[in-house]
N, C-alpha and C positions, 0 to 999 in steps of 0.2 A: 504494500500500500504506500503510495506517494502522493504528495500534494504538488501538483504541477501548475505553475503560472504559465499559461500558454496562449495560443491564438486560434481563432476560427479560420479554417481553410475555405469553407463554403457553407451556405445555409439556404436551402432551396425548398420551396413548396412542392410536394410530390402528389398531393391530392387535396381537395378542399379542406383546409384546417389542419393538414398534416405536413410536417416539415422534417427534412433530413439534414442534420448538421454534421459536417466533417471537421474534426478537431485535431490539431497537431498533438501527438501523444507518444513521445519516445518511450521505448521499452514495453509498450503494451502488447506487442506481438508475443513476447515471452511470458508476460505476467497474466494476461487476461484469459479466463476460461469461460466456456459457455454457461450463461445464466448469471454471470456477475454484473455489477452495476457501478456507476460512478455518482459522486455528489458534485453538482454543478453550481458554480456561483459566478455572476457577472462581476468583474473586478472594479469597474469605474463607478459603481453606484451602491448605495447602502440598501436599496430596495431591489428585490426582496431580501429581507434581513437574513433568512435561513437559506442554506444550500438546498437544492432540489435533487431528488434521486432519479436517475434515468438508466434503464437497461442498456447494455452495450449491444448494438446491432451487429457490427462487424469491426474487424481490425484489418489493416492493410498498409501498403506502401504506395506512395505516389512516385512516379519516375523522376529521376534527377533532372533539373532544368538545364544543366550543362555539366561539363566535366568537373568544374570547381564546386558544384553544389550537390551534396549527397541526396539520395532519395528521402522522402519525408514519410515517417511512420505516423499513421493516423488511426483514430477510432471514429465510428459513426454512431450517432444516437438518432432516434426518430421520436418525435413528440407531437402531441396534438394540442392545439391552442384551446385551453379551457379556463384560464384565469389570468391573474395579474403577472405571475412569474413567466408563463409561456407567452403572454402578450409582449413582454419585454424581449424574450428570446427571439421572437419572429422578426424583430427589427434589427437584429445583429447582422453584421456583414463580414466578409473576408477581411482579416487583419485585426478585428476587434479582440481585445484581451479578455480572457476569462480564467477561472481557476477550476481544476479538476482534482478531486480527491478520490483515489482508487488505484486499481480495481478492488472492489469490496464484495464481501459476502461469499456464501457457499453456492457453487453452481451445480449443474446436472451431473449425475453419474451415467455413463454411457451404457452400462449393462452388458448382457451377453450378445456378442456379435451375431450369433445365429438367430436371434429373435428379430422378427419384423418390428420396425419402430413406427409408431403413429404419433404425429405431432398435431396438437389441437390448439389453434389460436384464434382469438377474437379481437378484431380491431388492433389497437396498439399492443395487444398481447402477443402479436407476432414477433415483436422486437427481440426478445431473448432466445427465440427458437432458431434464428438464422445461423448463428455460430454453432449451435448444437447440430443442426442439419449438416453443416460443413464437415463436422467431425464424424457423424454417424454414416454418411454416404460412403465413407472409405471402407467400411466393413459390413454394412447392413442394408437391407431394402428399407427405404424410408417413404412414408406417405405423409402428406400434410393436409389437414382438414382446416380450412380457414373460413371464418364466418364473420358477418357484420350485419348491421341493420339495413344498409343500402350499399350500392356499388362503391360509393365514396369511402367506405370503411375497409375495402379490400385493397391492401397495399403490398408492395414488394413481391407480387406474384412472379414476375419475370426473374427476379434474383433467385428465388427458390427453384424455379424450373431449370435455370442454368446449372444448378448443382446436380441435376438428375433426379430431383425429388418428384414423386408422383403427387400431383396437386388436385384437390377437390375444393370447389368454391360453393358456398351457400349464402344467400342473403334473405333476411326476413321478408323483404318486400318483393323478392323475385327479380330485382333489377339486374342481377348478375348471377350466373350459375343456377344451382337448384334453389327453389324457394323453400324456406323453412329454417330451422335451427341447425347449427353445426353439430349439435349433440345427436340429432337424428341420424346424421351421416355416420357418426362414430358408432352408434348402436348397430347399424348395418355392417360396418367393417368388422366389429368384434364378433358378431354372429358368425361370420365366415372365418375369422382368425382370432379366437379368444386368447391365445397365448402370446399375442403381440405385447410389447411394452409401450405404454402411453406416457406422453409428456405434454403438459398443458399450461397455458397462461392466458388470462383474459379476465373479464368481469366476474365478480364473485358468484352470481347466479349460474353462469356457464360452468365455472370450476366446480361448483357444488353438484351440478347435474352430471358432469364428467365423472366425478368421484362415485356417484351412485351407480352409474352404468358400469364402471370398471369393477366396483365391488360385486355387482351381480354376476360378472364373468370371472371373478377371481383373477383379474388382470392387474399387473403391477402398474403403478401410477406415480409419477413425480409431478409436482405442481410448483409454479413460481408464484410466490405471494409477496411481492414487494409492497409492503404496507407504506402508508404515509410516514415519512421519516424526518427527524430533525437533525440527527447527527450522523447516522450511517455507520457508527462504530460500536454500538451497544452501550453507550454511556447514558442516554436519556431515557431508555426503556419506553419510548413512545410508540414503538412498532411491535409490541409483543402480541403473540397469538396464543391461544390455549392449546396445550399439547394433549395427546392421548393420556387418559387417566386423570384428567383435570376434574376436580370437584371443589365445592366451596370449603369443605373440610380439609382437603389436601390439594391446594392449587398447584398447577404446573404450567409455567409460562415458557414460551420459546421466543427468542428475540429474532425477528425477521431479518434484520440487517447483519447479524452475526452468525446465527445458527441456520439461517436461510440466506437469500430469499427462496431457495429451492428446498422443498421438503418432500420426503416420501409420504404417501398418503397415510400410512399407518402411524406416522408420528403425530398426527393432528387430531384434535377433538372436533369432528365435523358437526356435531349437534350444536356446538357453540360458535364454531368458525363461520357458519353461514350468516350469523348476525353481524359480522364485521365486514367493512369495506376494504378492498385492496386494489392496487394498481400495478401494472406491469411495465409500462413504458415511461413512467414518470408521474408528475402531479401537476398542480396548477402553476 
């Protein structure tokens, strides 16, 4: 984990309300693992006061500009404009200075290479699944089930397809792909292949439905639960979730930023978790 004072390389709108930001980030190629996140802060302003958490979409290198200039190592984050913090972010440009703390948290475990892998993402929940897909396709068959309310919520399809991932799209209004919920597609796939391993990130109602489906097929499941965070390092305890075995008499809490954001389904108390809100690609 390092605190980088760095610069933005690009910041582009990729769908209505969704932006992809590329940030100069030395050493992240070696440090970052699928499912980890960064804490983001704009350097030149006091507002927003607290850093914001964002999942790492991908890491890479930009070619050298000339023989005298080395290639630039970068990370990309994808965010949706939903409040004051992301409204400030959408106005940032190439060369603007920001701070990154990271990479942070516990990421995905890739599991048995022989198992088929099914990734389930809703909207901005697709963000932490791209680096995971990059790694999984090296040894396993990978399917991606992506869902959204409308076609505007279906992002980065091309990037996943270029990896060789078999992609299925569903939207609630039928404006793109199959009409309906992405969880209905998951149920169809698990009926045919119940021993696949599932990885999911998205809105809490979707995550809860995925867990119920996977439990019905005794299918292994890992979920990304990046809760609203103030510090990102386990100091403030503002992002705790209730773990399996939690009770009022014997409470058991898990810190999303330290012990997560990725959890195995059996680690969590789902009867209490469904009452909590979570985000995967960032916050306001």
